[in-house]
C-alpha positions as a Markdown table, in Angstrom:
| # | Residue | x | y | z |
|---|---|---|---|---|
| 1 | Met | 87.2 | 107.3 | 157.4 |
| 2 | Glu | 85.8 | 104.5 | 159.5 |
| 3 | Trp | 83.4 | 105.1 | 162.4 |
| 4 | Val | 84.3 | 104.4 | 166.0 |
| 5 | Glu | 81.7 | 103.4 | 168.6 |
| 6 | Thr | 81.8 | 104.3 | 172.3 |
| 7 | Thr | 79.5 | 104.1 | 175.3 |
| 8 | Gly | 79.1 | 106.1 | 178.5 |
| 9 | Lys | 76.7 | 107.0 | 181.3 |
| 10 | Thr | 75.6 | 110.0 | 179.3 |
| 11 | Val | 75.7 | 111.0 | 175.6 |
| 12 | Glu | 78.2 | 113.7 | 176.3 |
| 13 | Glu | 80.5 | 111.2 | 178.1 |
| 14 | Ala | 80.2 | 108.8 | 175.1 |
| 15 | Lys | 81.1 | 111.7 | 172.8 |
| 16 | Glu | 84.1 | 112.6 | 174.8 |
| 17 | Lys | 85.4 | 109.1 | 174.6 |
| 18 | Ala | 84.9 | 109.1 | 170.8 |
| 19 | Leu | 86.8 | 112.3 | 170.5 |
| 20 | Asp | 89.7 | 110.8 | 172.6 |
| 21 | Gln | 89.8 | 107.9 | 170.1 |
| 22 | Leu | 89.7 | 110.1 | 167.0 |
| 23 | Gly | 92.1 | 112.6 | 168.4 |
| 24 | Val | 90.2 | 115.6 | 167.1 |
| 25 | His | 88.2 | 118.6 | 168.4 |
| 26 | Glu | 84.4 | 118.3 | 168.5 |
| 27 | Val | 84.0 | 120.7 | 165.6 |
| 28 | Asp | 86.0 | 118.4 | 163.4 |
| 29 | Ala | 83.9 | 115.3 | 164.1 |
| 30 | Glu | 80.4 | 114.1 | 163.3 |
| 31 | Phe | 78.3 | 112.0 | 165.6 |
| 32 | Glu | 75.4 | 109.6 | 165.5 |
| 33 | Val | 73.5 | 108.8 | 168.7 |
| 34 | Leu | 72.6 | 105.1 | 168.7 |
| 35 | Asp | 71.2 | 104.7 | 172.2 |
| 36 | Glu | 70.4 | 107.1 | 175.1 |
| 37 | Pro | 69.9 | 106.3 | 178.8 |
| 38 | Lys | 66.3 | 105.9 | 179.9 |
| 39 | Ala | 64.8 | 107.3 | 183.1 |
| 40 | Gly | 63.7 | 104.7 | 185.6 |
| 41 | Leu | 62.0 | 104.7 | 189.0 |
| 42 | Phe | 63.0 | 107.1 | 191.8 |
| 43 | Gly | 65.2 | 109.1 | 189.4 |
| 44 | Arg | 67.5 | 106.3 | 188.5 |
| 45 | Val | 68.8 | 105.9 | 185.0 |
| 46 | Arg | 68.7 | 102.6 | 183.1 |
| 47 | Gly | 71.0 | 101.6 | 180.3 |
| 48 | Glu | 73.8 | 103.7 | 178.8 |
| 49 | Ala | 74.5 | 106.0 | 176.0 |
| 50 | Arg | 76.0 | 104.7 | 172.8 |
| 51 | Val | 77.3 | 106.8 | 170.0 |
| 52 | Arg | 79.4 | 106.4 | 166.9 |
| 53 | Ala | 81.6 | 109.1 | 165.4 |
| 54 | Arg | 84.2 | 109.8 | 162.7 |
| 55 | Val | 86.4 | 112.6 | 161.6 |
| 56 | Arg | 84.3 | 115.0 | 159.5 |
| 57 | Pro | 85.3 | 114.6 | 155.8 |
| 58 | Thr | 87.0 | 117.6 | 154.3 |
| 59 | Gln | 85.1 | 119.2 | 151.4 |
| 60 | Val | 87.2 | 120.3 | 148.4 |
| 61 | Arg | 86.5 | 123.8 | 147.2 |
| 62 | Gln | 85.3 | 123.7 | 143.6 |
| 63 | Lys | 87.5 | 125.6 | 141.2 |
| 64 | Ile | 86.1 | 127.9 | 138.6 |
| 65 | Glu | 87.6 | 127.6 | 135.2 |
| 66 | Arg | 89.3 | 130.8 | 133.9 |
| 67 | Arg | 87.4 | 130.7 | 130.6 |
| 68 | Asp | 84.1 | 130.6 | 132.6 |
| 69 | Arg | 85.1 | 133.7 | 134.5 |
| 70 | Lys | 86.1 | 135.4 | 131.3 |
| 71 | Arg | 82.8 | 134.7 | 129.6 |
| 72 | Ser | 81.0 | 136.0 | 132.7 |
| 73 | Gly | 83.0 | 139.2 | 132.5 |
| 74 | Glu | 82.2 | 139.6 | 128.7 |
| 75 | Arg | 78.5 | 139.1 | 129.4 |
| 76 | Thr | 78.7 | 141.8 | 132.1 |
| 77 | Gly | 80.5 | 144.2 | 129.7 |
| 78 | Glu | 77.9 | 143.6 | 127.0 |
| 79 | Arg | 75.1 | 144.3 | 129.4 |
| 80 | Ser | 76.8 | 147.5 | 130.5 |
| 81 | Gly | 77.4 | 148.7 | 126.9 |
| 82 | Arg | 73.7 | 148.2 | 126.0 |
| 83 | Ala | 72.6 | 150.1 | 129.1 |
| 84 | Lys | 74.7 | 153.1 | 128.2 |
| 85 | Gly | 73.7 | 153.0 | 124.5 |
| 86 | Asp | 75.8 | 152.7 | 121.3 |
| 87 | Ala | 78.3 | 155.4 | 120.3 |
| 88 | Pro | 76.9 | 157.9 | 117.7 |
| 89 | Lys | 77.6 | 157.1 | 114.1 |
| 90 | Ser | 80.0 | 159.4 | 112.2 |
| 91 | Asp | 78.5 | 161.7 | 109.4 |
| 92 | Ala | 81.8 | 161.9 | 107.5 |
| 93 | Pro | 81.5 | 161.0 | 103.8 |
| 94 | Lys | 82.8 | 157.6 | 102.8 |
| 95 | Gln | 85.5 | 157.4 | 100.2 |
| 96 | Gly | 84.7 | 156.0 | 96.7 |
| 97 | Gly | 81.0 | 156.9 | 96.9 |
| 98 | Gly | 78.2 | 154.4 | 96.9 |
| 99 | Gln | 77.6 | 152.2 | 99.8 |
| 100 | Gly | 80.4 | 152.2 | 102.3 |
| 101 | Arg | 81.9 | 149.0 | 103.5 |
| 102 | Gly | 81.9 | 148.1 | 107.1 |
| 103 | Pro | 85.1 | 147.7 | 109.1 |
| 104 | Lys | 87.3 | 144.8 | 108.0 |
| 105 | Pro | 86.8 | 141.9 | 110.3 |
| 106 | Ser | 89.8 | 141.1 | 112.4 |
| 107 | Thr | 91.7 | 138.0 | 111.8 |
| 108 | Pro | 91.0 | 135.5 | 114.6 |
| 109 | Arg | 94.0 | 134.5 | 116.6 |
| 110 | Ala | 95.0 | 130.9 | 116.5 |
| 111 | Ala | 93.5 | 129.0 | 119.4 |
| 112 | Thr | 96.0 | 127.7 | 121.9 |
| 113 | Pro | 95.8 | 123.9 | 121.9 |
| 114 | Lys | 94.5 | 122.5 | 125.1 |
| 115 | Gln | 96.8 | 120.5 | 127.2 |
| 116 | Ser | 96.2 | 116.8 | 126.7 |
| 117 | Thr | 94.7 | 114.7 | 129.4 |
| 118 | Pro | 97.9 | 112.6 | 130.0 |
| 119 | Glu | 100.0 | 115.7 | 130.4 |
| 120 | Arg | 97.5 | 117.3 | 132.8 |
| 121 | Lys | 97.4 | 114.1 | 134.9 |
| 122 | Lys | 101.2 | 114.0 | 135.0 |
| 123 | Glu | 101.3 | 117.4 | 136.6 |
| 124 | Gln | 99.0 | 116.2 | 139.3 |
| 125 | Asp | 101.0 | 113.1 | 140.1 |
| 126 | Val | 102.6 | 113.1 | 143.6 |
| 127 | Asp | 105.8 | 111.3 | 144.4 |
| 128 | Pro | 105.1 | 108.5 | 146.8 |
| 129 | Arg | 108.3 | 109.2 | 148.7 |
| 130 | Gln | 107.0 | 112.8 | 149.4 |
| 131 | Val | 103.8 | 111.3 | 150.8 |
| 132 | Gly | 105.9 | 109.0 | 153.0 |
| 133 | Glu | 108.1 | 111.8 | 154.3 |
| 134 | Glu | 105.1 | 113.9 | 155.2 |
| 135 | Ala | 103.5 | 110.9 | 157.0 |
| 136 | Ser | 106.8 | 110.2 | 158.8 |
| 137 | Arg | 107.0 | 113.9 | 159.9 |
| 138 | Phe | 103.5 | 113.7 | 161.2 |
| 139 | Met | 104.1 | 110.6 | 163.2 |
| 140 | Thr | 107.3 | 112.0 | 164.7 |
| 141 | Gly | 105.4 | 115.1 | 165.8 |
| 142 | Leu | 102.6 | 112.8 | 167.3 |
| 143 | Leu | 105.2 | 110.9 | 169.3 |
| 144 | Asp | 106.5 | 114.2 | 170.7 |
| 145 | Ala | 103.0 | 115.4 | 171.5 |
| 146 | Phe | 102.3 | 112.2 | 173.5 |
| 147 | Gly | 105.7 | 112.5 | 175.3 |
| 148 | Ala | 106.6 | 109.0 | 173.9 |
| 149 | Thr | 110.0 | 107.8 | 172.9 |
| 150 | Gly | 110.4 | 106.0 | 169.6 |
| 151 | Thr | 111.7 | 106.0 | 166.1 |
| 152 | Val | 109.8 | 106.3 | 162.8 |
| 153 | Glu | 110.7 | 104.1 | 159.8 |
| 154 | Leu | 109.5 | 104.5 | 156.3 |
| 155 | Val | 109.2 | 101.2 | 154.3 |
| 156 | Glu | 108.6 | 101.7 | 150.5 |
| 157 | Ala | 107.3 | 99.2 | 148.0 |
| 158 | Gly | 106.3 | 101.1 | 144.9 |
| 159 | Asp | 103.0 | 102.9 | 145.6 |
| 160 | Asp | 102.7 | 100.9 | 148.9 |
| 161 | Leu | 104.0 | 102.7 | 151.9 |
| 162 | Glu | 104.2 | 101.6 | 155.6 |
| 163 | Ile | 105.2 | 103.9 | 158.5 |
| 164 | Arg | 106.5 | 101.7 | 161.3 |
| 165 | Val | 106.9 | 103.2 | 164.7 |
| 166 | His | 109.3 | 101.4 | 167.0 |
| 167 | Gly | 109.6 | 102.0 | 170.8 |
| 168 | Gln | 108.5 | 101.1 | 174.2 |
| 169 | Glu | 105.1 | 101.8 | 176.0 |
| 170 | Leu | 103.3 | 102.7 | 172.8 |
| 171 | Gly | 100.1 | 101.0 | 173.8 |
| 172 | Leu | 98.3 | 104.3 | 174.2 |
| 173 | Leu | 98.7 | 104.9 | 170.4 |
| 174 | Val | 97.4 | 101.5 | 169.6 |
| 175 | Gly | 94.3 | 101.3 | 171.8 |
| 176 | Pro | 91.9 | 98.4 | 172.3 |
| 177 | Arg | 92.0 | 96.1 | 169.3 |
| 178 | Gly | 93.9 | 98.7 | 167.4 |
| 179 | Thr | 91.1 | 101.3 | 167.3 |
| 180 | Thr | 93.4 | 104.2 | 168.2 |
| 181 | Leu | 95.9 | 102.9 | 165.7 |
| 182 | Gln | 93.3 | 103.0 | 163.0 |
| 183 | Ala | 92.4 | 106.6 | 163.9 |
| 184 | Val | 96.1 | 107.6 | 163.9 |
| 185 | Gln | 96.5 | 106.0 | 160.4 |
| 186 | Asp | 93.5 | 108.0 | 159.2 |
| 187 | Leu | 95.0 | 111.2 | 160.5 |
| 188 | Ala | 98.4 | 110.4 | 159.0 |
| 189 | Arg | 96.6 | 110.0 | 155.6 |
| 190 | Val | 95.0 | 113.4 | 156.0 |
| 191 | Ala | 98.3 | 115.0 | 156.9 |
| 192 | Ser | 100.1 | 113.6 | 153.9 |
| 193 | Gln | 97.9 | 112.3 | 151.1 |
| 194 | Arg | 95.0 | 114.6 | 151.3 |
| 195 | Arg | 97.2 | 117.7 | 151.9 |
| 196 | Leu | 99.3 | 116.8 | 148.8 |
| 197 | Gly | 96.3 | 115.8 | 146.7 |
| 198 | Asp | 97.5 | 112.1 | 146.4 |
| 199 | His | 94.9 | 109.5 | 145.5 |
| 200 | Asp | 97.1 | 106.6 | 144.3 |
| 201 | Thr | 99.5 | 105.8 | 147.2 |
| 202 | Arg | 98.4 | 103.1 | 149.7 |
| 203 | Leu | 99.6 | 104.2 | 153.1 |
| 204 | Arg | 99.6 | 102.1 | 156.3 |
| 205 | Val | 100.8 | 102.9 | 159.8 |
| 206 | Asp | 102.0 | 100.2 | 162.3 |
| 207 | Ile | 103.0 | 101.0 | 165.9 |
| 208 | Gly | 105.1 | 98.7 | 168.0 |
| 209 | Gly | 104.6 | 95.8 | 165.6 |
| 210 | Tyr | 100.9 | 95.5 | 166.5 |
| 211 | Arg | 99.7 | 94.8 | 163.0 |
| 212 | Glu | 102.1 | 91.9 | 162.5 |
| 213 | Arg | 101.2 | 90.3 | 165.9 |
| 214 | Arg | 97.5 | 90.9 | 165.2 |
| 215 | Ala | 97.7 | 89.3 | 161.7 |
| 216 | Ala | 99.4 | 86.2 | 163.2 |
| 217 | Ala | 96.8 | 85.8 | 165.9 |
| 218 | Leu | 93.9 | 86.3 | 163.4 |
| 219 | Gly | 95.5 | 83.7 | 161.1 |
| 220 | Glu | 95.5 | 81.1 | 163.9 |
| 221 | Phe | 92.0 | 82.0 | 164.9 |
| 222 | Ala | 90.7 | 81.8 | 161.3 |
| 223 | His | 92.1 | 78.3 | 160.9 |
| 224 | Arg | 90.5 | 77.1 | 164.2 |
| 225 | Met | 87.1 | 78.5 | 163.1 |
| 226 | Ala | 87.5 | 76.9 | 159.7 |
| 227 | Asp | 88.2 | 73.5 | 161.3 |
| 228 | Glu | 85.0 | 73.9 | 163.4 |
| 229 | Val | 82.9 | 74.8 | 160.3 |
| 230 | Lys | 84.3 | 71.7 | 158.5 |
| 231 | Ala | 83.4 | 69.5 | 161.4 |
| 232 | Ser | 79.9 | 70.8 | 162.0 |
| 233 | Gly | 78.9 | 71.9 | 158.5 |
| 234 | Val | 77.5 | 75.1 | 160.1 |
| 235 | Ala | 78.7 | 78.6 | 159.1 |
| 236 | Arg | 80.3 | 80.8 | 161.8 |
| 237 | Val | 79.7 | 84.5 | 162.0 |
| 238 | Leu | 82.6 | 86.4 | 163.6 |
| 239 | Glu | 82.5 | 89.5 | 165.6 |
| 240 | Pro | 82.7 | 92.9 | 163.8 |
| 241 | Met | 86.2 | 93.8 | 162.6 |
| 242 | Ser | 88.0 | 96.5 | 160.8 |
| 243 | Ser | 88.6 | 96.3 | 157.0 |
| 244 | Ser | 92.3 | 95.3 | 157.6 |
| 245 | Asp | 91.3 | 92.5 | 160.0 |
| 246 | Arg | 88.7 | 91.2 | 157.6 |
| 247 | Lys | 91.2 | 91.1 | 154.9 |
| 248 | Val | 93.5 | 89.0 | 157.0 |
| 249 | Ile | 90.7 | 86.4 | 157.5 |
| 250 | His | 89.8 | 86.3 | 153.8 |
| 251 | Asp | 93.5 | 86.0 | 152.7 |
| 252 | Thr | 94.2 | 83.3 | 155.3 |
| 253 | Leu | 91.3 | 81.1 | 154.3 |
| 254 | Ser | 91.4 | 81.8 | 150.5 |
| 255 | Asp | 93.2 | 78.5 | 149.8 |
| 256 | Val | 91.6 | 76.3 | 152.4 |
| 257 | Glu | 89.6 | 73.6 | 150.7 |
| 258 | Gly | 85.9 | 73.3 | 151.5 |
| 259 | Ile | 85.7 | 76.8 | 153.1 |
| 260 | Ala | 84.3 | 80.0 | 151.7 |
| 261 | Thr | 84.3 | 83.5 | 153.3 |
| 262 | Arg | 82.2 | 86.6 | 152.8 |
| 263 | Ser | 81.6 | 89.9 | 154.6 |
| 264 | Glu | 78.1 | 91.0 | 155.7 |
| 265 | Gly | 76.7 | 94.2 | 157.2 |
| 266 | Asp | 77.9 | 97.8 | 157.2 |
| 267 | Asp | 80.8 | 99.4 | 159.0 |
| 268 | Pro | 81.4 | 99.5 | 161.9 |
| 269 | His | 79.4 | 96.4 | 162.4 |
| 270 | Arg | 80.6 | 94.6 | 159.2 |
| 271 | Arg | 81.5 | 90.9 | 160.0 |
| 272 | Val | 83.2 | 88.0 | 158.3 |
| 273 | Val | 81.2 | 84.8 | 157.7 |
| 274 | Ile | 83.1 | 81.5 | 157.5 |
| 275 | Ala | 80.9 | 78.9 | 155.7 |
| 276 | Pro | 81.2 | 75.5 | 154.0 |
| 277 | Ala | 82.1 | 76.0 | 150.3 |
| 278 | Asn | 78.8 | 74.6 | 149.1 |
| 279 | Asp | 76.7 | 76.8 | 151.5 |
């Protein structure tokens, strides 16, 4: 899950803003304090607090194989038997005289063939439509929780799913530059994909057509920056963007002659660099 960055007069205020953007309780988030206010003269405070936060990743509980548990039980039984001592040997004479033969070894049972890997994988596959229905149900409940009026549409294209929310006054669920929308998308993925154990479906959420408008605006901006780079011969470093916005820039300029793009830095400060192709 991507990090969000917020500021405030105090660290606590910055954390509260981050929790509002993530839409989770404090126990379900992890924080990193980037800057703290500094004490100035006469008790005044200089600067502001800056933190970044994300939803705490869910840890998957490790399963113990049945055969491991069985072996552990056998070892425990053997230790118990040795502690108590072996049963006394019988003094009854053996038939046939001479040395007696030991007990006839039991015939081992045929081992059950293990399930092949493809069959085991098939059992774990999740129907993409089920993922989409769970995500749609989550978004419908989110609209009700916010008291917003709208409809939820599921658009399917194989393993690519998009949940489109239509309605009026949905800006609160989008947030500045789509930051809240990104957090909502992450929560929808948790409520559907992670809960069902799906790892293959690509799920996106769009609210009020924001992503389409954002992509169009970024495309125009990318072409303007590319023209400036061609004219000056100097690379341009863009502001930090989300992974989806960076992808729009890369895709828009992929076929532009004389221009190359690359990403630099780490999230949430990762940026796109537009440079001459020979740079």
